[in-house]
KOLKEMI-661483 format. One line per 2 residues: for each residue y negated, x negated, z negated of N, C-alpha, C. Coordinates in steps of 0.001 Angstrom, whole numbers, plus 500000, padded with zeros to 6 digits. Layout:
<rs>
Y/X/Z/Y/X/Z/Y/X/Z; ...
</rs>
This chain:
<rs>
513462/523670/483309/513664/522238/483533/513667/521925/485023; 513157/520749/485375/513208/520313/486766/514643/519965/487128
515173/520499/488248/516554/520185/488611/516734/518710/488914; 517892/518189/488552/518176/516787/488834/518356/516585/490329
517883/515441/490822/518016/515106/492233/518856/513840/492361; 519637/513799/493401/520353/512557/493680/519354/511543/494201
519658/510232/494090/518697/509217/494523/518193/509421/495949; 519068/509888/496841/518664/510024/498234/517664/511164/498419
517510/512037/497420/516624/513195/497536/515320/513043/496755; 514999/511857/496319/513831/511681/495445/512534/512140/496099
512400/511966/497412/511217/512462/498127/511657/513273/499355; 512770/513958/499225/513353/514673/500362/512361/515661/500974
512126/515505/502285/511264/516414/503021/509780/516141/502894; 509380/515220/502036/507949/514917/501900/507479/514110/503110
506287/514425/503574/505673/513697/504692/504836/512567/504105; 505205/511345/504426/504594/510156/503810/503947/509278/504874
502667/509030/504727/501954/508060/505564/501968/506719/504848; 502309/505664/505584/502232/504295/505056/501352/503491/505993
500247/502949/505491/499398/502085/506309/499856/500632/506160; 499590/499835/507188/500104/498467/507177/501613/498472/507079
502237/499379/507856/503654/499697/507672/504618/498741/508334; 504133/497889/509228/505051/497147/510098/505715/495952/509424
505045/495351/508451/505554/494110/507856/505424/494139/506337; 506108/493223/505696/505902/492956/504276/506146/494150/503374
505226/494370/502444/505361/495454/501479/505407/496805/502190; 504575/496987/503208/504570/498253/503929/505918/498570/504537
506531/497591/505149/507842/497788/505768/508889/498161/504713; 508854/497482/503582/509797/497801/502505/509572/499224/502004
508307/499630/501873/508016/501002/501442/508590/502010/502420; 508452/501736/503710/508986/502635/504735/510493/502790/504570
511194/501677/504416/512656/501740/504284/513081/502516/503046; 512456/502220/501912/512881/502875/500678/512512/504369/500685
511360/504727/501206/510984/506136/501301/511900/506882/502264; 512248/506229/503372/513146/506857/504336/514510/507128/503710
515028/506159/502972/516318/506345/502300/516261/507485/501281; 515066/507685/500710/514890/508734/499704/514606/510096/500324
514646/510179/501663/514562/511468/502331/513227/511849/502914; 512268/510918/502969/510935/511237/503472/510901/511312/504990
509897/512033/505495/509516/511986/506900/508341/511018/507001; 508482/509975/507800/507546/508857/507766/506547/508864/508917
505297/508533/508574/504251/508251/509542/503812/506815/509318; 504028/505968/510297/503724/504538/510175/502402/504252/510872
501437/503676/510136/500151/503266/510688/500076/501741/510666; 499683/501161/511797/499496/499707/511850/498796/499360/513148
498419/498090/513290/497889/497582/514558/498896/496662/515236; 500006/496383/514564/501063/495533/515124/502060/496437/515842
501708/496775/517073/502424/497836/517773/503905/497538/517987; 504234/496346/518420/505653/496042/518683/506461/496129/517398
505954/495524/516325/506673/495555/515054/506804/496995/514547; 505743/497768/514694/505778/499150/514230/506761/499992/515017
506754/499847/516329/507663/500638/517160/509108/500189/516983; 509314/498897/516815/510680/498408/516550/511216/498992/515247
510351/499092/514241/510765/499657/512962/511128/501133/513112; 510359/501871/513896/510680/503277/514138/512035/503409/514821
512300/502553/515817/513599/502598/516497/514735/502320/515522; 514523/501380/514629/515527/501064/513608/515780/502266/512699
514715/502938/512301/514849/504113/511452/515564/505250/512193; 515196/505473/513440/515857/506517/514229/517348/506238/514369
517691/504971/514544/519105/504610/514683/519901/504935/513425; 519206/505009/512297/519856/505348/511027/519647/506811/510639
519190/507610/511607/519040/509043/511365/517821/509427/510559; 516813/508547/510497/515606/508840/509719/514515/509449/510604
513629/510215/509987/512495/510816/510681/511285/509901/510552; 510771/509405/511683/509627/508494/511638/508905/508496/512976
507604/508246/512909/506790/508131/514117/505711/507085/513843; 505321/506375/514899/504329/505299/514775/503004/505719/515402
501914/505382/514706/500562/505548/515244/499848/504203/515194; 499192/503824/516296/498314/502642/516265/497028/503049/515544
496768/502419/514402/495581/502769/513612/494970/501508/513019; 493724/501269/513346/492913/500283/512632/492205/501052/511515
492618/500820/510273/492116/501654/509169/490627/501469/508902; 490016/500443/509488/488578/500247/509296/487747/501104/510247
488407/501877/511128/487707/502718/512104/487982/504186/511784; 486948/504870/511347/487134/506228/510838/487692/507178/511888
487225/507078/513111/487694/508001/514148/489194/507841/514384; 489676/506606/514397/491111/506365/514575/491901/506940/513405
491385/506748/512208/492076/507251/511009/492169/508770/511052; 491054/509431/511316/491049/510897/511337/492001/511442/512403
491948/510861/513596/492805/511343/514680/494272/511185/514325; 494629/510052/513728/496028/509807/513380/496493/510726/512257
495673/510902/511223/496062/511764/510106/496215/513208/510570; 495285/513673/511403/495432/515017/511962/496689/515105/512822
497002/514015/513526/498218/513982/514330/499485/514066/513496; 499465/513428/512337/500614/513506/511422/500818/514948/510964
499717/515591/510567/499805/516979/510100/500294/517900/511212; 499834/517662/512440/500290/518478/513565/501774/518276/513832
502226/517034/513721/503623/516720/514036/504582/517246/512967; 504229/517049/511706/505149/517369/510612/504804/518656/509859
503575/519168/510064/503196/520416/509414/502500/520262/508076; 502445/519049/507529/501817/518818/506217/501686/517317/505992
500930/516966/504960/500888/515586/504454/501025/515666/502941; 502020/514969/502413/502308/515014/500984/501986/513713/500261
502145/512595/500949/502007/511283/500307/501237/510356/501239; 500299/509613/500681/499563/508575/501401/499721/507274/500654
500244/506267/501325/500375/504934/500746/499360/504029/501438; 498270/503735/500757/497212/502875/501302/497585/501420/501045
498362/500869/501966/498881/499512/501807/498169/498487/502682; 497588/498900/503799/496997/497941/504743/495964/497068/504039
496053/495769/504273/495097/494861/503654/495156/493482/504272; 494062/492747/504121/493995/491362/504570/493469/490495/503441
493818/489205/503482/493363/488283/502438/491952/487777/502701; 491662/487460/503966/490326/486991/504319/490090/485529/504003
488829/485152/504058/488436/483748/503927/488677/483235/502512; 489266/482047/502431/489507/481404/501140/488482/480286/500948
487293/480687/500530/486180/479768/500304/485466/480204/499031; 484716/479306/498405/483884/479758/497288/482792/480690/497795
482285/481501/496901/481341/482550/497277/480152/482022/498070; 479603/480858/497684/478389/480379/498339/478623/479909/499773
479894/479790/500193/480203/479380/501565/480634/480534/502465; 480836/481719/501903/481333/482855/502674/480201/483488/503473
480490/483763/504739/479489/484420/505574/479520/485930/505355; 478461/486576/505763/478416/488036/505679/479556/488654/506487
479832/488089/507656/480893/488628/508503/482263/488485/507838; 482501/487349/507175/483779/487151/506487/483934/488122/505320
482856/488345/504597/482890/489299/503485/483166/490710/504006; 482409/491106/505025/482519/492469/505540/483890/492744/506152
484505/491736/506751/485812/491941/507383/486856/492383/506367; 486818/491788/505180/487784/492143/504136/487476/493520/503562
486213/493795/503294/485862/495101/502728/486173/496230/503713; 486020/495944/505016/486257/496978/506027/487695/497470/505991
488646/496558/505852/490057/496946/505831/490482/497393/504436; 490199/496567/503437/490760/496787/502097/490086/497905/501314
488800/498152/501584/488070/499173/500834/487769/500387/501721; 487096/500158/502845/486806/501287/503729/488084/501920/504248
489107/501113/504478/490373/501669/504948/490959/502660/503960; 490918/502316/502678/491392/503237/501631/490510/504485/501599
489212/504281/501683/488263/505398/501687/488535/506353/502854; 488629/505815/504072/488818/506669/505244/490135/507432/505177
491205/506746/504820/492513/507402/504795/492557/508484/503711; 491981/508179/502558/491920/509183/501496/491064/510362/501930
489879/510075/502428/488943/511114/502844/489591/512126/503781; 490327/511644/504765/490850/512536/505800/492237/513084/505472
492798/512673/504348/494065/513259/503890/493866/514415/502926; 492715/514456/502260/492514/515415/501173/492700/516858/501631
492071/517242/502731/492162/518639/503176/493610/519032/503450; 494374/518117/504048/495782/518410/504347/496596/518540/503058
496318/517683/502077/497031/517769/500798/496664/519042/500047; 495399/519430/500112/495004/520690/499489/495780/521859/500093
495913/521858/501412/496665/522931/502066/498131/522919/501657; 498643/521720/501374/500046/521588/500956/500243/521944/499482
499154/522137/498758/499250/522479/497343/499311/521295/496415; 499027/520110/496935/499032/518902/496111/499503/517711/496909
499575/516573/496243/500021/515362/496930/499912/514153/496028; 500296/513019/496576/500238/511754/495847/499617/510689/496739
498551/510062/496256/497917/508948/496949/498196/507690/496145; 498744/506696/496815/499178/505458/496156/498413/504311/496803
497542/503691/496039/496681/502629/496555/497187/501265/496101; 497418/500390/497060/497861/499034/496729/496651/498181/496376
496515/497895/495088/495514/496960/494627/496217/495600/494475; 496065/494943/493357/496621/493603/493176/496449/493207/491715
497171/492171/491292/496843/491568/490009/495383/491131/490003; 494866/490814/491212/493479/490386/491304/492512/491556/491411
492996/492758/491121/492123/493864/490779/492021/494016/489272; 492769/493169/488546/492805/493213/487080/492280/491937/486440
492584/490801/487042/492154/489503/486512/491577/488679/487656; 490861/487641/487298/490237/486792/488303/491028/485522/488575
490622/484819/489622/491170/483502/489965/490147/482809/490857; 490162/481481/490901/489118/480761/491640/489421/480627/493133
489679/481736/493793/489917/481694/495235/489644/483071/495839; 489622/483153/497152/489423/484367/497970/488535/485438/497314
487260/485139/497066/486380/486108/496413/486295/487475/497091; 486238/487559/498429/486150/488897/499032/487389/489749/498736
488549/489111/498705/489796/489828/498429/489788/490373/497003; 489411/489536/496045/489388/489968/494650/488419/491139/494463
487255/491033/495079/486269/492117/494967/486832/493412/495545; 487513/493299/496671/488053/494492/497324/489126/495153/496473
489961/494365/495834/491049/494947/495056/490550/495533/493738; 489476/494967/493197/488839/495601/492043/488248/496946/492423
487669/497020/493619/487129/498291/494105/488227/499331/494245; 489368/498937/494796/490475/499875/494985/490951/500425/493646
490998/499581/492638/491423/500027/491304/490537/501164/490803; 489223/500991/490886/488318/502012/490350/488167/503204/491292
488313/502999/492588/488358/504132/493511/489524/505051/493150; 490639/504444/492774/491829/505232/492425/491557/506107/491210
490907/505551/490206/490619/506317/488993/489616/507439/489274; 488599/507139/490056/487597/508145/490394/488231/509303/491158
489031/508975/492165/489649/510038/492960/490692/510806/492154; 491341/510140/491218/492277/510849/490338/491550/511945/489574
490334/511651/489128/489532/512638/488397/489009/513722/489341; 488588/513312/490529/487986/514260/491472/488976/515316/491946
490248/514913/492113/491198/515799/492786/492336/516274/491892; 492217/516043/490596/493274/516493/489679/493450/518005/489736
492350/518741/489857/492445/520202/489908/493176/520687/491153; 493224/519839/492178/493947/520180/493416/495406/519736/493366
495817/519205/492221/497183/518686/492048/497453/517522/493007; 496394/516777/493282/496520/515538/494065/496411/514379/493088
497498/513638/492954/497525/512507/492031/497139/511233/492778; 496404/510362/492101/495974/509098/492711/496226/507975/491712
496996/506997/492137/497341/505860/491273/497236/504560/492052; 497095/503461/491338/497074/502140/491973/498287/501330/491529
498764/500503/492446/499840/499555/492145/499254/498152/492229; 499658/497305/491278/499091/495955/491170/500206/494918/491255
500539/494495/492479/501591/493486/492627/501127/492106/492180; 502086/491340/491658/501877/489903/491537/502089/489276/492903
502382/487983/492931/502678/487347/494210/504016/487868/494727; 503993/488405/495938/505182/488935/496599/505392/488130/497866
506644/487725/498118/506902/486868/499282/506802/487685/500558; 505641/487631/501188/505335/488358/502411/504631/487412/503379
504466/487819/504646/503700/486985/505582/502287/486689/505089; 501655/487640/504373/500308/487395/503859/500291/486246/502853
501279/486227/501949/501330/485163/500948/501660/483828/501597; 502574/483836/502554/502878/482594/503285/501608/482051/503933
500860/482930/504586/499618/482515/505247/498621/481975/504223; 498520/482645/503078/497592/482208/502037/497950/480802/501548
499234/480536/501365/499651/479213/500891/499334/478133/501922; 499566/478456/503189/499248/477475/504239/497742/477224/504306
496963/478307/504202/495512/478168/504232/494999/477384/503026; 495758/477422/501937/495371/476699/500725/495779/475235/500777
496387/474813/501900/496718/473409/502094/498167/473038/501892; 499053/474000/501695/500472/473702/501484/501086/473158/502768
501742/472014/502668/502451/471441/503810/503957/471661/503694; 504437/471786/502472/505850/472079/502217/505916/473474/501603
506282/474463/502421/506250/475849/501969/507247/476114/500842; 508391/475447/500882/509397/475642/499831/508870/475152/498483
508214/474012/498472/507639/473497/497233/506488/474371/496750; 505691/474861/497707/504583/475737/497328/505117/477020/496702
506230/477524/497236/506813/478740/496667/507300/478487/495244; 507901/477337/495004/508362/477019/493647/507194/476986/492668
506059/476452/493119/504879/476398/492255/504383/477807/491932; 504410/478687/492924/503990/480071/492697/504988/480789/491792
506267/480482/491955/507286/481060/491063/506899/480867/489602; 506418/479680/489289/506160/479326/487893/504896/479987/487320
504115/480644/488175/502961/481389/487680/503372/482672/486968; 504629/483087/487176/505115/484348/486641/506085/484073/485494
505898/484679/484328/506802/484441/483200/508272/484666/483524; 508583/485576/484443/509986/485773/484823/510529/484622/485665
509650/483735/486109/510093/482507/486751/510294/482570/488243; 509899/483671/488874/510061/483741/490329/509051/484703/490921
508766/484494/492181/507902/485377/492951/508628/486691/493198; 507871/487757/493480/508484/489057/493725/508925/489240/495167
509668/490313/495379/510129/490706/496713/509467/492028/497088; 509293/492300/498389/508666/493572/498790/509316/494801/498177
510635/494803/498022/511301/495960/497427/510866/496207/495988; 510458/495163/495273/509988/495358/493901/508801/496314/493874
507969/496235/494885/506815/497129/494987/507235/498473/495580; 508110/498432/496554/508512/499666/497235/509145/500668/496287
509928/500197/495313/510529/501123/494355/509467/501793/493495; 508394/501062/493190/507277/501680/492468/506601/502751/493303
506495/502508/494601/505919/503496/495511/506785/504745/495559; 508098/504571/495638/508987/505732/495645/508791/506564/494383
508694/505904/493254/508466/506620/491981/507180/507436/492024; 506077/506815/492448/504798/507515/492459/504735/508588/493540
505532/508443/494588/505595/509463/495639/506418/510667/495211; 507328/510457/494286/508277/511498/493901/507714/512401/492814
508411/513512/492582/508019/514424/491514/508350/513872/490128; 509055/512768/490072/509328/512109/488791/508028/511679/488109
506996/511454/488914/505711/510978/488381/504669/512100/488360; 505105/513345/488237/504198/514493/488352/503112/514516/487275
503287/513781/486171/502287/513736/485098/501539/512399/485086; 501594/511686/486196/500975/510352/486279/499840/510387/487289
498622/510185/486824/497480/510042/487729/496418/509179/487063; 495667/508468/487887/494642/507563/487372/495204/506341/486680
496475/506045/486943/497161/504951/486241/497272/503701/487098; 497569/502607/486425/497786/501312/487075/499238/500901/486858
500003/500855/487910/501375/500395/487815/501405/498913/488172; 501576/498078/487156/501538/496626/487316/502962/496123/487529
503198/495504/488677/504530/494981/489011/504316/493511/489366; 504351/492658/488339/503839/491287/488548/504648/490194/487861
505894/490495/487445/506691/489461/486805/506085/488896/485545; 505154/489637/484930/504513/489193/483703/503232/488403/483885
502763/488262/485138/501596/487418/485428/500403/487776/484556; 500075/489087/484460/498883/489475/483723/499118/489646/482225
500335/489298/481759/500615/489351/480322/500183/488072/479603; 499710/487072/480338/499282/485805/479722/498206/486050/478681
</rs>
C-alpha cells in the first residue's frame, strides 16, 4: 500500500515548473504547491511580480526561484528548463499555465498577426515547455505534465476565436502526449477551468464593453449552475492533485473545474 501522507507532504520534494506563475491561476498554483512541499520554478515575463512572489515564498521558508521566460521563444524555454534541472537536480512536474486571451473579434475580422500571437503563447508555449522537459522527466523516472486548457477547449462560444482554437489544441495535445510518454511514466492531463476571477477575465470583460465590473461579474456568475465565478485556488487544488502521487493512475484525462458550466 502507498503510505499515507499529511497534506503538507502531497508533493514534498518534487520540482515543479509553473509557467505564467506571477499572477492569477499561476500564482495560486505556486502557493498551493509550495505549501504541499514542492520546490518551485516560476516562469513569467512579469519580472517584478515574479520576483516579489519568490521573496514572499522565501519569507515563508519555501524553495523557489524565478526565471524570465517568454514561452513562445524556444531558446528561452530550453535555457530555463535546463537551468531548473541544474539548480534542483531534476524536473518532476510541469504546469503549462501561461496563456493570453487575444483579440475578441469575429473570425473574418482577425488579422494573421492577432491569430498567431495567441497560438504562439497558448499552443507553441505548451509544445516548447513539454518538448524540453521530457528528457529531464525521463531521467527522473517519470513526471506529471498539467496543461491548462479551458471550458472553451470543450465547448464553443461566439467570441475570441483564436483563444478557443488554442485551448482545443491544448486538450488534444495533452491526450497525444499522454499516449506518447505513458511508457516513460510521464502522465499528461488537461485542466478545464470555467470563468475564474483573474486579471485575464477582468480584461476580457472590459474588452467586451463592460463599464460596471461588479455588474459584469454578477452576469458571469449566473453562467455557472453553482451561481458564482470560480477562484484561482479552485484550479490550484486540481493542479496539486495531478502533481501528486494521488493521481498516479490518471493520464490523458480532462479535469473540468467549471461550476457546472459544461453540464448544460
